[in-house]
C-alpha positions in Angstrom: -0.8 -74.4 30.8 1.4 -73.9 27.8 -1.6 -72.7 25.8 -2.4 -70.1 28.4 1.2 -68.8 28.4 1.1 -68.4 24.6 -2.2 -66.5 24.8 -0.9 -64.1 27.5 2.2 -63.4 25.4 0.0 -62.6 22.3 -2.2 -60.2 24.3 0.8 -58.4 25.7 2.3 -58.1 22.2 -0.9 -56.6 20.8 -1.0 -54.0 23.7 2.6 -53.0 23.0 1.9 -52.5 19.3 -1.3 -50.5 20.0 0.5 -48.2 22.6 3.4 -47.7 20.2 1.0 -46.5 17.5 -0.7 -44.1 20.0 2.7 -42.6 21.0 3.8 -42.1 17.4 0.6 -40.3 16.5 0.6 -38.0 19.6 4.3 -37.1 19.1 3.9 -35.8 15.5 4.9 -32.2 15.7 2.4 -29.6 14.3 3.2 -28.1 10.9 4.5 -24.5 11.5 2.9 -21.6 9.8 4.9 -20.1 6.9 7.2 -17.4 8.1 7.6 -15.7 4.7 5.5 -14.7 1.7 5.9 -13.5 -1.9 5.2 -10.2 -3.5 4.2 -10.0 -7.2 4.7 -6.4 -8.5 3.7 -4.9 -11.8 3.4 -1.3 -12.9 1.9 0.8 -15.7 4.1 1.6 -17.5 6.5 -1.3 -16.8 10.2 -1.1 -16.2 10.1 0.8 -12.9 12.9 0.2 -10.4 11.7 -1.8 -7.3 13.0 -0.9 -3.8 11.8 -3.0 -0.9 12.8 -1.5 2.5 15.3 0.7 0.6 17.0 -2.2 -1.2 16.9 -2.5 -5.0 15.1 -5.6 -6.1 15.0 -5.4 -9.9 12.4 -3.8 -12.2 8.7 -4.4 -12.8 7.1 -6.8 -13.5 8.8 -9.1 -10.9 8.0 -11.5 -8.1 10.0 -11.2 -4.9 10.0 -14.4 -2.7 10.9 -15.3 0.9 9.8 -11.9 2.3 9.6 -12.1 6.1 6.1 -11.6 7.6 5.3 -8.0 8.8 5.2 -4.5 7.4 7.5 -3.5 4.5 8.0 -0.3 2.6 7.7 -0.7 -1.2 8.9 2.1 -3.6 8.8 2.2 -7.4 10.9 4.7 -9.4 10.8 5.5 -13.1 12.3 8.5 -14.8 9.6 10.9 -15.9 7.1 9.7 -13.3 6.5 10.5 -9.6 7.9 8.0 -7.1 5.2 5.5 -6.0 5.4 4.5 -2.3 3.2 2.2 -0.1 3.4 0.1 3.0 2.8 -3.6 2.3 1.8 -6.2 5.0 3.1 -9.7 4.4 1.0 -12.3 6.4 2.2 -15.8 7.1 0.1 -18.4 5.2 -0.6 -16.0 2.3 1.7 -17.3 -0.4 1.6 -14.2 -2.6 0.4 -10.6 -2.5 -0.1 -8.8 -5.9 0.5 -5.1 -6.4 -0.4 -3.4 -9.7 0.9 0.2 -9.5 -0.3 3.0 -11.8 2.5 5.6 -12.1 1.7 9.3 -12.5 3.7 11.3 -15.0 5.6 14.3 -13.8 4.1 17.7 -14.7 5.7 18.9 -17.9 7.2 22.4 -17.2 6.4 25.2 -19.5 9.2 25.7 -22.1 10.9 29.0 -22.0 12.9 30.5 -24.9 16.7 30.1 -24.7 17.1 33.8 -25.5 15.0 36.2 -23.5 14.6 39.8 -24.7 16.2 42.4 -22.4 12.8 44.2 -21.8 10.9 41.0 -21.1 11.2 39.7 -17.5 11.8 36.0 -16.9 8.5 34.4 -15.8 8.3 33.4 -12.1 7.4 29.8 -11.6 3.9 29.3 -10.1 4.0 28.1 -6.5 2.4 24.8 -5.7 -0.6 25.5 -3.5 -1.4 21.9 -2.7 1.2 20.7 0.1 -0.4 20.7 3.5 -3.2 18.9 5.3 -6.8 18.7 4.0 -9.9 17.3 5.8 -13.3 16.2 4.6 -15.8 15.6 7.5 -19.1 13.8 7.0 -21.8 11.9 8.8 -23.5 8.6 8.0 -26.2 7.0 10.1 -25.5 9.4 12.9 -21.8 8.5 13.0 -19.2 11.3 12.5 -16.1 10.4 10.5 -13.4 12.2 8.5 -11.0 11.6 5.6 -7.7 13.4 6.0 -5.1 13.9 3.2 -1.6 15.0 3.9 0.4 16.2 0.9 4.2 16.5 1.4 6.7 17.9 -1.0 8.3 15.4 -3.4 5.0 13.7 -4.3 4.6 11.7 -1.0 1.7 11.9 1.4 -0.8 10.0 3.6 -4.5 9.1 3.4 -6.3 8.6 6.8 -9.7 7.6 7.9 -10.8 8.6 11.5 -14.0 7.9 13.4 -15.0 7.3 17.0 -14.4 3.6 16.6 -11.7 3.3 13.9 -8.5 4.9 12.7 -6.4 3.8 9.7 -3.7 5.4 7.5 -1.8 4.4 4.4 1.0 6.1 2.4 0.1 7.8 -0.9 1.7 9.2 -4.0 0.4 12.4 -5.6 1.0 15.0 -8.3 -0.5 18.3 -9.2 -1.1 19.7 -12.7 -1.2 23.5 -12.4 -2.7 24.0 -15.9 -5.8 21.9 -15.2 -5.8 22.4 -11.4 -6.1 18.7 -10.9 -4.5 16.6 -8.1 -3.9 12.9 -8.9 -3.6 10.6 -5.8 -3.0 6.9 -5.5 -3.2 4.8 -2.4 -3.6 1.2 -1.2 -7.0 0.0 0.0 -6.3 -0.6 3.8 -8.8 -3.4 3.8 -7.2 -5.1 0.8 -3.5 -4.6 0.4 -3.4 -5.9 -3.2 -5.8 -3.2 -4.4 -4.5 0.2 -5.4 -7.1 3.0 -5.6 -6.8 6.2 -7.6 -8.4 9.6 -6.6 -8.9 12.6 -8.8 -9.3 16.0 -7.0 -10.1 19.4 -8.5 -8.5 22.4 -6.8 -10.5 25.7 -6.5 -8.1 28.5 -5.8 -10.9 30.9 -5.0 -12.2 28.9 -2.0 -8.9 27.1 -1.5 -10.6 23.7 -1.5 -10.0 20.3 -3.2 -13.0 18.2 -4.3 -13.0 14.4 -4.9 -14.9 13.8 -8.2 -16.4 10.7 -6.7 -17.9 12.7 -3.8 -18.4 16.2 -5.3 -20.8 17.5 -2.6 -18.3 17.6 0.3 -15.0 19.3 -0.5 -11.7 18.9 1.4 -10.8 22.1 3.3 -7.3 23.1 4.5 -6.5 22.2 8.1 -3.5 22.2 10.4 -1.1 19.3 10.2 
């Protein structure tokens, strides 16, 4: 009888140890997804002032840590260059997003003499014909789509893609060289936020169109905004 009692106590003890291990395993809390990410920013040329959501965060190159997930506005400023502005998406679980910005120099104004002869009128600055909205419509495999460029004063703008099944937009920076009639545009690839794309457009004053050098057969025409 004493041997049976010892055997029963041993079985009960093993069951208690086994159940305790099960409870400990099931009660382990899941590892939460990271709520922040980092942003590595560089520019060409370097030394640009960094503003994230309007707050100064040093100069390029730099890495900003502990950025909350979600959309943030990134702006780079450097004297002699146009302001560079994009929207950056920080996603939980992605530890670092890299941005390599190519800054566009400001157009150098034509120098005028300090002393103007009385009979020679002061030259009138040429107006910038580029601000406004431009659209390039095309068709591929029977599907209609369009690229839309919006150029605002101050070198800011927007690049948009519109089709029957998809619509996306990203902020752009742009500048216009009146001497060469060339428009320089930079924007973030909406499918890869770490990739910055550059676009070169030629302006034709006669037809009032701008043409992307990578797609020369279909020009952008002016449209209402």
